[in-house]
Wavefront OBJ file of the C-alpha trace (Angstrom):
o trace
v 7.849 -11.996 -2.978
v 6.920 -9.027 -0.837
v 3.236 -8.273 -1.171
v 1.543 -4.927 -0.798
v -2.024 -3.965 -1.163
v -2.623 -3.993 -4.859
v -6.045 -2.515 -5.617
v -5.057 1.017 -4.708
v -2.570 1.046 -7.557
v -5.061 -0.263 -10.085
v -7.953 1.978 -9.159
v -5.966 5.128 -9.693
v -5.895 4.516 -13.423
v -9.667 4.861 -13.388
v -9.661 8.280 -11.708
v -10.197 11.356 -13.821
v -6.913 12.699 -12.474
v -4.980 10.355 -14.659
v -7.044 10.540 -17.785
v -6.284 7.783 -20.235
v -2.830 6.328 -20.566
v -1.503 7.554 -23.895
v 0.036 5.361 -26.552
v 3.649 5.590 -25.487
v 5.531 3.935 -28.284
v 5.166 1.780 -31.306
v 7.638 -0.573 -29.690
v 5.866 -3.155 -27.536
v 8.840 -3.395 -25.236
v 8.841 0.291 -24.353
v 5.061 0.264 -23.950
v 5.213 -2.593 -21.467
v 8.048 -0.952 -19.589
v 6.094 2.312 -19.276
v 3.064 0.474 -17.929
v 5.130 -1.497 -15.431
v 6.958 1.596 -14.219
v 3.689 3.516 -13.955
v 2.111 0.751 -11.862
v 5.249 0.551 -9.730
v 5.074 4.284 -9.105
v 1.425 4.079 -8.072
v 2.154 1.238 -5.680
v 4.945 3.165 -4.017
v 2.727 6.247 -3.791
v -0.034 4.324 -2.056
v 2.571 2.982 0.383
v 3.658 6.581 1.081
v 7.062 5.870 -0.538
v 7.030 9.134 -2.467
v 10.764 9.162 -3.230
v 10.533 5.777 -4.955
v 7.292 6.793 -6.630
v 8.978 9.886 -8.060
v 11.871 7.750 -9.318
v 9.487 5.490 -11.241
v 7.496 8.369 -12.741
v 10.736 10.053 -13.809
v 11.654 6.832 -15.611
v 8.272 6.845 -17.368
v 8.907 10.396 -18.567
v 12.356 9.355 -19.743
v 10.742 6.745 -21.965
v 7.753 8.848 -22.986
v 8.086 12.625 -22.685
v 4.453 13.107 -23.759
v 2.965 11.155 -20.856
v 1.012 13.888 -19.075
v -0.360 11.424 -16.496
v 3.211 10.669 -15.384
v 3.962 14.393 -15.010
v 0.806 14.708 -12.907
v 1.857 11.829 -10.642
v 5.399 13.188 -10.388
v 3.991 16.548 -9.323
v 1.821 14.788 -6.765
v 4.832 12.936 -5.315
v 6.973 16.070 -5.183
v 4.138 17.937 -3.495
v 4.040 15.252 -0.798
v 7.811 15.645 -0.436
v 7.388 19.425 -0.023
v 9.335 20.013 -3.234
v 7.031 22.780 -4.345
v 9.257 24.190 -7.082
v 9.661 20.789 -8.725
v 5.962 20.040 -8.334
v 5.088 23.325 -10.034
v 7.362 22.543 -12.997
v 5.922 19.023 -13.320
v 2.257 19.974 -13.205
v 2.760 22.884 -15.604
v 4.245 20.411 -18.085
v 1.241 18.115 -17.604
v -1.073 21.057 -18.323
v 0.998 22.023 -21.359
v 0.406 18.518 -22.736
v -3.246 18.380 -21.674
v -4.919 21.622 -20.631
v -8.405 20.177 -20.271
v -7.940 18.012 -17.181
v -9.357 19.723 -14.069
v -7.340 17.491 -11.749
v -4.127 18.950 -13.130
v -5.280 22.471 -12.313
v -6.306 21.350 -8.839
v -2.783 20.139 -8.122
v -1.379 23.400 -9.485
v -3.787 25.236 -7.208
v -2.566 23.248 -4.223
v 1.030 24.149 -5.102
v 0.137 27.828 -5.274
v -1.756 27.688 -1.996
v 1.181 26.142 -0.171
v 3.647 28.550 -1.740
v 1.266 31.462 -1.037
v 1.035 32.527 -4.682
v -2.434 33.994 -4.483
v -2.389 36.003 -7.752
v -1.386 32.870 -9.682
v -4.075 30.914 -7.850
v -6.704 33.282 -9.241
v -5.793 32.203 -12.781
v -6.035 28.520 -11.794
v -9.638 29.017 -10.701
v -10.332 30.925 -13.908
v -9.234 27.840 -15.833
v -11.319 25.548 -13.645
v -14.326 27.779 -14.313
v -13.565 27.462 -18.040
v -13.642 23.681 -17.721
v -16.642 23.494 -15.424
v -18.640 26.750 -15.610
v -21.576 25.285 -13.655
v -19.518 24.565 -10.536
v -20.185 27.480 -8.212
v -17.409 26.356 -5.823
v -14.748 27.504 -8.310
v -16.247 31.001 -8.394
v -16.225 31.185 -4.590
v -12.608 29.950 -4.534
v -11.592 32.528 -7.124
v -13.189 35.320 -5.110
v -11.459 34.084 -1.973
v -8.078 34.044 -3.759
v -8.684 37.607 -4.955
v -9.603 38.656 -1.439
v -6.411 37.093 -0.055
v -4.499 38.917 -2.798
v -5.885 42.184 -1.382
v -8.062 42.636 -4.456
v -11.258 43.164 -2.507
v -13.130 45.034 -5.243
v -12.393 42.310 -7.788
v -13.559 39.699 -5.272
v -16.826 41.603 -4.902
v -17.267 41.556 -8.700
v -16.935 37.763 -8.697
v -19.592 37.561 -5.996
v -21.786 39.690 -8.276
v -21.181 37.178 -11.063
v -22.188 34.361 -8.723
v -25.453 36.127 -7.883
v -26.262 36.698 -11.567
v -25.407 33.136 -12.619
v -26.524 31.089 -9.618
v -28.795 33.428 -7.703
v -28.735 34.592 -4.108
v -27.720 32.002 -1.515
v -26.711 31.785 2.101
v -23.206 30.796 1.013
v -22.992 34.009 -0.980
v -24.322 36.112 1.912
v -21.756 34.524 4.257
v -18.904 35.142 1.823
v -19.878 38.770 1.327
v -20.023 39.261 5.097
v -16.475 38.003 5.333
v -15.291 40.514 2.741
v -17.139 43.352 4.446
v -15.553 42.409 7.804
v -12.067 42.577 6.184
v -11.388 39.069 7.415
v -11.132 40.110 11.059
v -14.068 38.090 12.366
v -13.609 37.030 15.975
v -14.446 33.522 17.148
v -17.756 34.769 18.537
v -18.470 36.496 15.220
v -17.884 33.220 13.407
v -20.469 31.451 15.514
v -22.896 34.369 15.028
v -22.757 33.728 11.285
v -25.082 30.826 12.024
v -27.791 33.094 13.366
v -30.805 33.222 11.100
v -29.567 30.121 9.215
v -30.098 27.424 11.834
v -31.148 24.798 9.316
v -28.284 25.360 6.878
v -25.582 22.754 7.494
v -23.224 24.450 5.041
v -23.069 27.476 7.322
v -22.181 25.251 10.253
v -19.430 23.606 8.209
v -18.103 26.985 7.156
v -18.096 28.275 10.740
v -16.417 25.094 12.000
v -13.766 25.434 9.310
v -12.927 28.973 10.358
v -12.765 27.928 14.015
v -10.404 25.086 13.123
v -8.173 27.514 11.214
v -7.940 29.566 14.398
v -7.049 26.432 16.386
v -10.284 26.490 18.371
v -11.076 22.778 18.083
v -13.436 22.596 21.128
v -15.718 25.309 19.735
v -15.555 23.734 16.258
v -16.620 20.422 17.778
v -19.668 22.049 19.344
v -20.640 23.590 16.016
v -20.254 20.292 14.163
v -22.298 18.408 16.730
v -25.115 20.922 16.156
v -24.792 20.335 12.421
v -24.963 16.580 12.982
v -28.246 17.008 14.845
v -29.690 18.663 11.741
v -28.299 16.129 9.226
v -27.046 12.983 11.013
v -26.037 11.329 7.707
v -24.165 14.305 6.225
v -20.821 12.777 5.309
v -18.952 16.099 5.341
v -20.052 16.757 8.919
v -19.129 13.244 10.016
v -15.733 13.420 8.312
v -15.016 16.710 10.058
v -16.036 15.180 13.388
v -13.830 12.158 12.738
v -10.878 14.451 12.099
v -11.369 16.327 15.378
v -11.791 13.096 17.338
v -8.616 11.755 15.715
v -6.701 14.819 16.897
v -8.090 14.191 20.381
v -6.886 10.563 20.121
v -10.461 9.376 20.654
v -10.292 6.384 18.315
v -13.731 4.982 19.111
v -15.487 8.258 18.360
v -13.322 8.891 15.271
v -14.103 5.519 13.707
v -17.766 5.791 14.661
v -17.964 9.074 12.758
v -16.066 7.594 9.820
v -18.528 4.712 9.597
v -21.423 7.172 9.524
v -19.682 9.058 6.712
v -18.961 5.873 4.757
v -22.588 4.855 5.154
v -23.654 7.848 3.086
v -24.163 7.130 -0.609
v -23.377 10.794 -1.252
v -19.753 10.360 -0.201
v -17.697 9.737 -3.381
v -16.061 6.333 -3.685
v -12.718 7.995 -4.450
v -12.830 9.811 -1.108
v -13.480 6.544 0.702
v -10.529 4.948 -1.078
v -8.235 7.793 -0.011
v -9.215 7.364 3.634
v -8.724 3.600 3.538
v -5.340 4.109 1.879
v -4.290 6.551 4.592
v -5.155 4.004 7.268
v -3.321 1.078 5.649
v -0.014 1.953 7.274
v -1.607 1.393 10.703
v -3.420 -1.864 9.913
v -1.112 -3.790 12.264
v -2.895 -2.039 15.154
v -5.886 -4.208 16.211
v -8.273 -1.260 16.613
v -7.411 0.072 13.164
v -7.606 -3.379 11.556
v -11.098 -4.046 12.901
v -12.483 -0.665 11.927
v -10.744 -0.630 8.552
v -12.360 -3.986 7.814
v -15.764 -2.547 8.730
v -15.210 0.533 6.567
v -14.106 -1.388 3.490
v -16.958 -3.863 3.969
v -19.412 -0.957 3.922
v -17.914 0.182 0.620
v -18.178 -3.313 -0.886
v -21.771 -3.798 0.238
v -22.766 -0.400 -1.139
v -21.110 -1.117 -4.489
v -21.602 -4.853 -5.230
v -21.215 -4.279 -8.972
v -18.059 -2.186 -8.688
v -14.842 -4.188 -9.092
v -12.850 -1.412 -7.444
v -14.910 -1.581 -4.265
v -14.681 -5.370 -4.000
v -10.937 -5.373 -4.621
v -10.490 -2.695 -1.967
v -12.222 -4.931 0.579
v -10.035 -7.794 -0.619
v -6.911 -5.724 0.012
v -7.934 -5.025 3.600
v -8.658 -8.696 4.253
v -5.404 -9.749 2.585
v -3.344 -7.446 4.781
v -4.793 -9.224 7.829
v -3.885 -12.622 6.380
v -7.551 -13.491 5.865
v -6.592 -15.093 2.598
v -9.681 -17.143 1.784
v -12.012 -14.235 2.507
v -9.829 -11.926 0.432
v -9.804 -14.441 -2.409
v -13.606 -14.366 -2.623
v -13.569 -10.580 -3.047
v -10.810 -10.637 -5.671
v -12.560 -13.376 -7.655
v -15.809 -11.427 -7.641
v -13.901 -8.325 -8.753
v -12.456 -10.235 -11.715
v -15.929 -11.388 -12.750
v -16.905 -7.747 -13.007
v -13.707 -6.508 -14.645
v -10.942 -8.779 -15.890
v -8.825 -5.847 -17.070
v -7.165 -5.170 -13.692
v -3.829 -6.981 -13.833
v -2.887 -6.634 -10.185
v -6.041 -8.468 -9.093
v -5.105 -11.427 -11.287
v -1.687 -11.452 -9.663
v -3.209 -11.384 -6.198
v -5.572 -14.275 -6.944
v -2.695 -16.444 -8.179
v -0.605 -15.474 -5.174
v -3.343 -16.407 -2.688
v -4.092 -19.705 -4.437
v -0.426 -20.595 -4.006
v -0.298 -19.419 -0.391
v -3.231 -21.648 0.577
v -1.796 -24.614 -1.323
v -4.160 -24.622 -4.301
v -1.325 -24.886 -6.785
v -3.257 -26.511 -9.629
v -5.848 -23.749 -9.415
v -3.062 -21.150 -9.378
v -1.711 -22.609 -12.629
v -5.185 -22.548 -14.175
v -5.750 -18.912 -13.199
v -2.255 -18.042 -14.393
v -2.974 -19.476 -17.835
v -6.126 -17.355 -18.049
v -4.238 -14.239 -16.986
v -1.497 -14.821 -19.551
v -4.044 -14.727 -22.377
v -4.730 -11.115 -21.361
v -1.282 -10.097 -20.080
v 1.319 -12.180 -21.954
v 4.211 -9.835 -21.143
v 4.046 -9.629 -17.342
v 7.207 -11.092 -15.815
v 5.684 -11.496 -12.371
v 2.902 -13.679 -13.817
v 5.477 -16.119 -15.127
v 7.182 -16.136 -11.738
v 3.978 -17.009 -9.868
v 3.144 -19.609 -12.487
v 6.606 -21.109 -12.078
v 6.186 -21.321 -8.316
v 2.842 -23.124 -8.629
v 4.281 -25.495 -11.239
v 7.266 -26.176 -8.974
v 4.939 -27.079 -6.106
v 3.141 -29.548 -8.397
v 6.515 -31.101 -9.395
v 6.353 -29.828 -12.976
v 9.950 -28.720 -12.800
v 10.782 -28.305 -16.482
v 7.705 -26.169 -17.136
v 8.543 -24.122 -14.071
v 12.094 -23.496 -15.301
v 10.774 -22.431 -18.713
v 8.476 -19.890 -17.069
v 11.359 -18.521 -15.014
v 13.460 -18.139 -18.147
v 10.661 -16.104 -19.716
v 10.348 -13.950 -16.588
v 14.048 -13.073 -16.785
v 13.737 -12.140 -20.447
v 10.717 -9.887 -19.853
v 12.103 -7.916 -16.925
v 15.778 -7.048 -17.105
v 15.645 -4.058 -14.755
v 13.828 -5.326 -11.678
v 16.655 -6.682 -9.528
v 14.321 -7.869 -6.781
v 12.312 -9.907 -9.281
v 15.472 -11.354 -10.820
v 16.755 -12.409 -7.391
v 13.474 -14.175 -6.645
v 13.638 -15.948 -10.004
v 17.186 -17.181 -9.398
v 16.269 -18.334 -5.881
v 13.290 -20.301 -7.188
v 15.569 -21.831 -9.806
v 17.759 -22.948 -6.929
v 14.815 -24.580 -5.162
v 13.852 -26.412 -8.335
v 17.376 -27.668 -9.001
v 17.562 -29.001 -5.449
v 14.312 -30.884 -6.030
v 15.962 -32.334 -9.142
v 19.023 -33.324 -7.084
v 21.172 -30.975 -9.122
v 22.950 -29.272 -6.251
v 25.735 -27.682 -8.290
v 23.292 -25.805 -10.501
v 21.286 -24.910 -7.408
v 24.364 -23.323 -5.855
v 25.017 -21.319 -9.002
v 21.427 -20.076 -9.002
v 21.546 -19.010 -5.347
v 24.873 -17.263 -5.845
v 23.322 -15.314 -8.745
v 20.362 -14.396 -6.547
v 22.606 -13.037 -3.781
v 24.818 -11.178 -6.255
v 21.729 -9.620 -7.853
v 20.166 -8.494 -4.563
v 22.813 -8.585 -1.805
v 20.429 -7.335 0.871
v 17.799 -10.049 0.368
v 18.527 -11.810 3.631
v 15.772 -14.392 3.325
v 17.312 -15.771 0.131
v 20.686 -15.692 1.850
v 19.227 -17.586 4.819
v 17.615 -20.253 2.637
v 20.821 -20.841 0.719
v 22.792 -21.155 3.958
v 20.322 -23.743 5.225
v 20.623 -25.815 2.044
v 24.409 -25.741 2.326
v 24.185 -26.919 5.935
v 21.829 -29.769 5.072
v 24.373 -30.965 2.504
v 27.333 -30.298 4.832
v 28.716 -28.312 1.931
v 31.007 -25.364 2.661
v 29.853 -24.739 6.226
v 32.161 -21.726 6.430
v 30.264 -19.982 3.651
v 26.960 -21.157 5.108
v 27.873 -19.663 8.488
v 28.932 -16.387 6.878
v 25.642 -16.023 5.033
v 23.578 -17.147 8.027
v 25.372 -14.742 10.365
v 24.832 -11.837 7.967
v 21.122 -12.649 7.679
v 20.694 -13.169 11.434
v 22.333 -9.865 12.305
v 20.232 -8.065 9.691
v 16.995 -9.715 10.892
v 17.540 -10.291 14.628
v 13.847 -10.825 15.369
v 13.204 -13.389 12.638
v 12.929 -16.789 14.343
v 13.521 -18.816 11.193
v 16.740 -16.949 10.378
v 17.989 -17.295 13.963
v 17.248 -21.038 13.873
v 19.203 -21.432 10.622
v 22.250 -19.760 12.138
v 21.977 -21.898 15.297
v 21.694 -25.043 13.170
v 24.855 -24.190 11.223
v 26.778 -23.312 14.404
v 25.687 -26.683 15.773
v 27.093 -28.341 12.664
v 30.360 -26.482 13.316
v 30.327 -27.728 16.923
v 30.122 -24.152 18.259
v 27.558 -25.153 20.849
v 27.652 -22.144 23.165
v 26.990 -19.677 20.355
v 24.446 -22.061 18.834
v 22.593 -22.098 22.181
v 22.440 -18.287 22.199
v 20.879 -18.127 18.754
v 18.397 -20.984 19.204
v 17.166 -19.283 22.363
v 16.670 -16.090 20.321
v 14.666 -18.099 17.810
v 12.425 -19.492 20.541
v 12.105 -16.123 22.260
v 10.865 -14.441 19.067
v 8.520 -17.294 18.152
v 5.084 -16.776 19.692
v 3.933 -20.296 18.766
v 5.864 -23.303 19.946
v 7.856 -24.594 16.976
v 8.690 -28.287 17.134
v 11.723 -27.989 14.865
v 13.288 -25.178 16.910
v 12.684 -27.117 20.128
v 14.298 -30.224 18.662
v 17.342 -28.201 17.604
v 17.493 -26.738 21.124
v 17.508 -30.245 22.568
v 20.280 -31.313 20.174
v 22.461 -28.375 21.243
v 21.862 -29.002 24.950
v 22.724 -32.674 24.519
v 26.067 -31.819 22.930
v 26.760 -29.410 25.792
v 26.310 -32.299 28.207
v 22.924 -31.089 29.514
v 21.194 -34.377 28.707
v 18.185 -34.099 31.044
v 17.349 -30.645 29.675
v 17.865 -31.960 26.148
v 15.313 -34.724 26.729
v 12.852 -32.166 28.080
v 13.160 -30.042 24.916
v 12.743 -33.084 22.670
v 9.557 -33.973 24.539
v 8.325 -30.386 24.129
v 9.110 -30.656 20.418
v 6.908 -33.725 20.140
v 4.102 -32.020 22.063
v 4.372 -29.105 19.618
v 3.593 -31.426 16.710
v 7.031 -32.635 15.630
v 6.476 -36.365 15.234
v 9.444 -37.407 13.114
v 10.895 -40.866 13.488
v 14.340 -39.521 14.423
v 12.850 -37.346 17.203
v 10.973 -40.317 18.667
v 14.205 -42.270 18.616
v 16.001 -39.490 20.511
v 13.289 -39.481 23.154
v 13.066 -43.261 23.510
v 16.809 -43.843 23.724
v 17.581 -40.525 25.443
v 20.463 -39.732 23.127
v 21.225 -37.688 20.046
v 20.986 -39.188 16.576
v 21.749 -37.487 13.281
l 1 2 3 4 5 6 7 8 9 10 11 12 13 14 15 16 17 18 19 20 21 22 23 24 25 26 27 28 29 30 31 32 33 34 35 36 37 38 39 40 41 42 43 44 45 46 47 48 49 50 51 52 53 54 55 56 57 58 59 60 61 62 63 64 65 66 67 68 69 70 71 72 73 74 75 76 77 78 79 80 81 82 83 84 85 86 87 88 89 90 91 92 93 94 95 96 97 98 99 100 101 102 103 104 105 106 107 108 109 110 111 112 113 114 115 116 117 118 119 120 121 122 123 124 125 126 127 128 129 130 131 132 133 134 135 136 137 138 139 140 141 142 143 144 145 146 147 148 149 150 151 152 153 154 155 156 157 158 159 160 161 162 163 164 165 166 167 168 169 170 171 172 173 174 175 176 177 178 179 180 181 182 183 184 185 186 187 188 189 190 191 192 193 194 195 196 197 198 199 200 201 202 203 204 205 206 207 208 209 210 211 212 213 214 215 216 217 218 219 220 221 222 223 224 225 226 227 228 229 230 231 232 233 234 235 236 237 238 239 240 241 242 243 244 245 246 247 248 249 250 251 252 253 254 255 256 257 258 259 260 261 262 263 264 265 266 267 268 269 270 271 272 273 274 275 276 277 278 279 280 281 282 283 284 285 286 287 288 289 290 291 292 293 294 295 296 297 298 299 300 301 302 303 304 305 306 307 308 309 310 311 312 313 314 315 316 317 318 319 320 321 322 323 324 325 326 327 328 329 330 331 332 333 334 335 336 337 338 339 340 341 342 343 344 345 346 347 348 349 350 351 352 353 354 355 356 357 358 359 360 361 362 363 364 365 366 367 368 369 370 371 372 373 374 375 376 377 378 379 380 381 382 383 384 385 386 387 388 389 390 391 392 393 394 395 396 397 398 399 400 401 402 403 404 405 406 407 408 409 410 411 412 413 414 415 416 417 418 419 420 421 422 423 424 425 426 427 428 429 430 431 432 433 434 435 436 437 438 439 440 441 442 443 444 445 446 447 448 449 450 451 452 453 454 455 456 457 458 459 460 461 462 463 464 465 466 467 468 469 470 471 472 473 474 475 476 477 478 479 480 481 482 483 484 485 486 487 488 489 490 491 492 493 494 495 496 497 498 499 500 501 502 503 504 505 506 507 508 509 510 511 512 513 514 515 516 517 518 519 520 521 522 523 524 525 526 527 528 529 530 531 532 533 534 535 536 537 538 539 540 541 542 543 544 545 546 547 548 549 550 551 552 553 554 555 556 557 558 559 560 561 562 563 564
């Protein structure tokens, strides 16, 4: 099954933004469906698939109209999609259901900022002050919104409130100066705001922010570098520097600043998670992969007793195919908190990927005692049981998976395909064909399943016309997949279409960075049938050098002729 980083979905449920998941129904079935859809939405969100995320959260609301967390997430997705009107409707509904969650008001505030509804934004900050009256930042934000609404006198009154409640401060002096200047401060004026406050990093950050708003990145960089000299470990300064360096495409400097920021214990874990999540889409780039590993390792080392931090590091390692290292982090995370389903799933998946099938079954049994209604658990269990030749138990698990999840077509297709593999192992080819046909009918664009079925048909010399049709469809859909290209070449070879078979086996070899002994043997077979016997022998020898030591290949080499 397709794997994505899993921790980022699970951690979100622990953020204050979501609150607690409400009891959605007295019916266990609906409750499980809501949870699965909610998790699915979070996964899509963390993969930046906001359209799919919105679809899942809409389904949650359809099942449970009182789920304020789902309305919040739907608003978040629509905001990312620039659907401000929809986002406003969604978050207002979340607030109607729960008007004591500050994160909901923050999203509403973001909507109003982007839609330039300053008067409405004032009320948002009034509500945030109600919820957190000791947070002076909300008072400053309210005054700023009033100022931008051309209500200068009211803004001044809020600044008076700040002075009475929190006392005089440099932040307050700076804000009042801005009001007095009517917001027309020049770039030189912004820098002058630092005068007399050389040791106050907040003033430097404020000045740099204003310079960035004016598009004066070089001057902002100078200001931030001065701030860094005062407080080298200030995470806000280092994050701001990282952002400027990123815009300048200076990756080394950007990641160096990020590491300094991550090294600060004052930087909230949730902020670190957001940055790691934003970088995940670029993890295929070597520079990003290395630095992302360093960043997530810093988080794990700083928080050795936090399951979220360890699982985050595991996700980064997993995405780089460092399976055994990732497994260690996931296992440690489970020791700290066994209530994160997706980590269980990842542990079972890795145990299977590295061939520890018995251990995967053991872990699966443990997970099922906590999560007995997760279809994907039964699928992974079935796969591990299949690999240990416990075919009947595997089929029973697959039957349960189908019963638990009737809506997930991708999951159903995987279940049917695994049924097909099991039936083939039981020499029940007719039932295997039925299972593969169901898989393709369920998910017609799953070309890997289509490819595997075509290969099985070719091995049995059964309906080569259908096999060729499926293999051709898969090969055209996945032209850079070496395995799929090899399957199509193999079937064309069986059909004695040697010229076309040669074209596709060469594509398979071209797209395969490591020498594959099976592909090379197939290449030799095709060349032999085309009458190019010397070249065929050369490819067979290369196949043996690549690790293909089958008896039939040795016979081809020794007798210099093709054998089936």
